[in-house]
C-alpha positions in Angstrom: 118.9 -77.9 -41.8 117.7 -75.7 -44.7 114.0 -75.0 -44.5 112.2 -74.4 -47.8 108.6 -73.4 -46.9 105.8 -74.1 -44.5 102.8 -76.0 -45.9 99.7 -77.0 -44.0 101.4 -76.0 -40.8 104.5 -78.2 -41.5 108.1 -77.2 -42.0 109.4 -78.5 -45.3 113.2 -79.0 -45.1 116.1 -81.3 -45.8 119.2 -82.1 -43.8 122.4 -80.5 -44.8 124.3 -83.8 -44.9 122.1 -85.5 -47.5 123.9 -84.6 -50.7 124.4 -88.2 -51.7 120.7 -88.9 -51.8 118.1 -88.3 -54.5 116.2 -85.0 -54.0 113.6 -85.2 -51.3 112.2 -83.3 -48.3 111.1 -84.0 -44.8 108.0 -82.6 -43.1 107.4 -81.9 -39.4 105.3 -79.7 -37.2 107.8 -79.6 -34.4 111.6 -79.6 -34.2 113.2 -81.6 -37.0 113.8 -85.3 -36.1 115.3 -88.3 -37.8 111.8 -89.9 -37.8 110.1 -87.1 -39.7 108.1 -88.0 -42.8 110.3 -88.2 -45.9 109.1 -87.6 -49.5 110.9 -88.1 -52.7 110.7 -85.5 -55.5 110.4 -87.2 -58.9 111.7 -85.7 -62.1 108.2 -85.2 -63.6 107.2 -83.1 -60.6 105.3 -85.8 -58.8 106.1 -86.9 -55.2 106.4 -90.3 -53.6 106.4 -91.0 -49.8 109.6 -92.7 -48.7 108.1 -93.2 -45.3 105.6 -91.6 -43.0 107.3 -92.2 -39.7 106.0 -88.7 -38.7 102.5 -90.1 -39.0 101.2 -87.1 -40.9 97.4 -87.6 -41.6 96.4 -88.1 -45.2 94.5 -84.8 -45.3 97.7 -82.9 -44.3 99.8 -85.0 -46.7 97.5 -84.0 -49.5 98.0 -80.4 -48.7 101.8 -80.8 -48.5 101.8 -82.6 -51.8 99.7 -79.8 -53.5 102.1 -77.1 -52.2 105.2 -78.9 -53.1 103.9 -79.8 -56.6 103.2 -76.1 -57.1 106.7 -75.1 -55.9 108.4 -78.1 -57.6 110.8 -76.1 -59.8 111.7 -73.7 -57.0 112.5 -76.6 -54.6 114.7 -78.3 -57.2 116.6 -74.9 -57.6 116.8 -74.6 -53.8 118.3 -78.1 -53.5 120.7 -77.5 -56.4 121.9 -74.2 -55.0 122.6 -75.9 -51.7 124.2 -79.2 -52.9 125.4 -78.2 -56.4 123.6 -81.0 -58.1 120.3 -82.8 -58.3 119.7 -86.6 -58.6 116.1 -87.8 -58.9 114.6 -90.9 -57.2 114.1 -93.7 -59.6 111.4 -96.4 -59.0 
């Protein structure tokens, strides 16, 4: 489980077995869990919630989005260095 950063008190990470999926991250305050909030990273640097099973409040989601939009390129590089390729989510 590679962890990228902490934002608004949440761990930003992805699972190491997700190479077949479009680039995304999960956010959690506690230990990583299959029900953590999942957010797609779009090619233009914007983000889209896949689901909020972790029930992160809107205020915290906004802070997470701000941080991840700031670090968008670094996160794409982090994902690519781990999986060797990047596919983006398409609406």
